TIVEXGU-131609 format. One line per 5 residues: number of its first residue (from 1); their letters; for each residue x, y, z of C-alpha. Coordinates in pm, whole numbers, plus 50000, padded with zeros to 5 digits. Each point is the difference from the previous one (the first is absolute). Example, Ala and Ser with C-alpha at 12.3 -4.5 7.8 and 13.67 -1.06 7.14 Angstrom:
1 = as = 51230,49550,50780  50137,50344,49934 $
END
This chain:
1 = maall = 96306,18931,05422  50333,49845,49798  49916,49618,49884  50243,49810,50129  49935,49685,49819 $
6 = tsanv = 49723,50024,49705  49762,49719,49898  50255,49942,49690  50293,49929,50260  49769,49779,50219 $
11 = aapap = 49724,49823,49766  50094,49581,49984  50179,49921,49654  49779,49895,49737  50050,49631,49953 $
16 = sptsa = 50219,49917,49710  49836,49763,49717  50228,49751,50096  49911,49970,50373  49662,50083,49904 $
21 = rrsad = 49981,49666,49869  50168,49794,50288  49787,49800,50165  49962,50050,50413  50221,49675,50061 $
26 = egprt = 50289,50135,49797  50128,50253,50221  49932,50163,50294  49739,50298,49964  50095,50348,50138 $
31 = revlv = 49831,50323,50103  50130,50366,50051  49933,50127,50329  50116,50367,50153  50091,49966,50347 $
36 = fevgg = 49967,50277,50221  50028,50047,50357  49743,50120,50271  50109,49981,50398  50298,49792,49915 $
41 = qkygl = 49800,49715,49843  50036,49930,49650  49716,49977,49737  49953,49950,49645  49747,50124,49757 $
46 = ptvdv = 49967,49830,49664  50133,50214,49750  49667,49933,49741  49819,50245,50267  50316,50275,50048 $
51 = relvr = 49927,50277,49778  50273,50209,50120  50233,50100,50304  50006,50346,50114  50151,50205,50323 $
56 = avtit = 49725,50060,50245  49866,50339,50036  49691,50146,50237  49713,49778,50026  49664,50179,50037 $
61 = plpna = 49769,49867,50224  49660,49864,49854  49705,50039,50221  49771,49727,50023  50232,49722,49885 $
66 = pavie = 50065,49694,50177  50273,49980,50238  50216,49823,49799  50013,50263,49734  50258,50276,50108 $
71 = gvvnv = 49861,50260,49746  50071,50067,49641  50262,50124,49793  49964,50176,49663  50258,49817,49750 $
76 = rgrvl = 49991,50178,49668  49648,50100,50024  49856,49679,50102  49915,50016,50376  50101,49662,50159 $
81 = pvldi = 49940,49837,50354  50271,49931,50205  49984,49669,50195  50114,49986,50370  50201,49692,49968 $
86 = rarfr = 50117,50038,50384  49638,50025,50091  49894,49674,49804  50270,49797,50145  50017,50154,50375 $
91 = lpaka = 50311,50165,50007  50085,50341,50178  49894,50347,49829  50276,50169,49849  49986,50364,49845 $
96 = ldpsd = 50085,50045,49672  50357,50067,49945  50128,50145,49663  50213,49671,49935  49709,49812,50025 $
101 = hfiva = 49854,49834,49619  49657,50008,49832  49973,49702,49806  49670,50070,49751  49888,49693,49932 $
106 = sagpr = 49666,49832,49853  49762,49802,50245  49787,49865,49744  49818,50305,49834  50105,50206,50228 $
111 = gvilr = 50298,50190,50058  50186,50027,50295  50298,50160,50179  50184,49772,50259  50249,50214,50277 $
116 = vdrat = 50310,49783,50051  50307,50095,50177  50210,49917,49727  50000,49816,49682  50300,49788,49948 $
121 = hlalv = 50035,49760,49712  49829,49797,49759  49964,49618,50046  49973,49763,49778  49835,49713,50179 $
126 = deasv = 49977,49640,49954  49607,49887,50019  50094,49671,50157  50184,50189,50274  49709,50177,50076 $
131 = qapqt = 49818,49856,50308  49580,50074,50003  49852,50230,50212  49792,49758,50176  50271,49845,50170 $
136 = lgpsa = 50028,50299,50201  49657,50026,50158  49724,50224,50023  50223,50331,49993  50129,49919,49666 $
141 = tyvag = 49669,50159,49799  50178,50247,49828  50330,49786,49877  50033,49805,49706  50242,49808,50093 $
146 = vakld = 50341,49987,50185  50290,49995,49788  50358,49890,50089  50290,50178,49867  50382,50029,50074 $
151 = dglvl = 49947,50231,50256  49682,49929,50208  49671,49920,49961  49719,50253,49833  49647,49974,50060 $
156 = ihdlt = 49879,50092,49613  49695,50239,49996  49652,49945,49832  49820,50322,49947  49677,49890,49910 $
161 = tflsa = 49907,49864,50344  50145,50344,50203  49682,50168,50008  49711,49819,50126  49717,50018,49808 $
166 = aeaas = 49822,50256,50230  50350,50177,50023  49954,50040,49615  49669,50148,50004  50086,50255,50265 $
171 = ldeal = 50283,50069,49819  49829,50078,49658  49720,50188,50243  50288,50241,50147  50194,50035,49651 $
176 = lapa = 49663,50133,49853  49861,50215,50247  50047,50410,49951  50308,50142,50111 $
END
């Protein structure tokens, strides 16, 4: 599994001493987002949650895992669950393709993987251009906001809300079960 983009490439830049002293009304606030596609739809993930981007490999099924978990992958000795974005967002299932990408990320304290069709670019998003998810309705539970970019709208994920408490507990049990 060769890294395409490492955490050094995608981590949000550290604020300079000058920018750290800026007040909120002195200039636009921005955040860096990794933009990716799933089923023709653009999504984003704040780079503070991204650890690395790698080519997809075979996913091992995880018995007794919640339905929103595709399985697990070993990433340099760490067994990480693969979140099923397609199932969560009611998109049609798609077989794993060698051109798919895995985004290794953090969902709070948990390491996770998102299988995406492709990662496209890093975007610097003006906070003022991000619409609150509540305006999208109840189906936006797993979205932190909608960003307006030059090439269209991007739904920004909130990975801390991706798994319900029951799904997280079920996943923990499945991961601890003897092989």
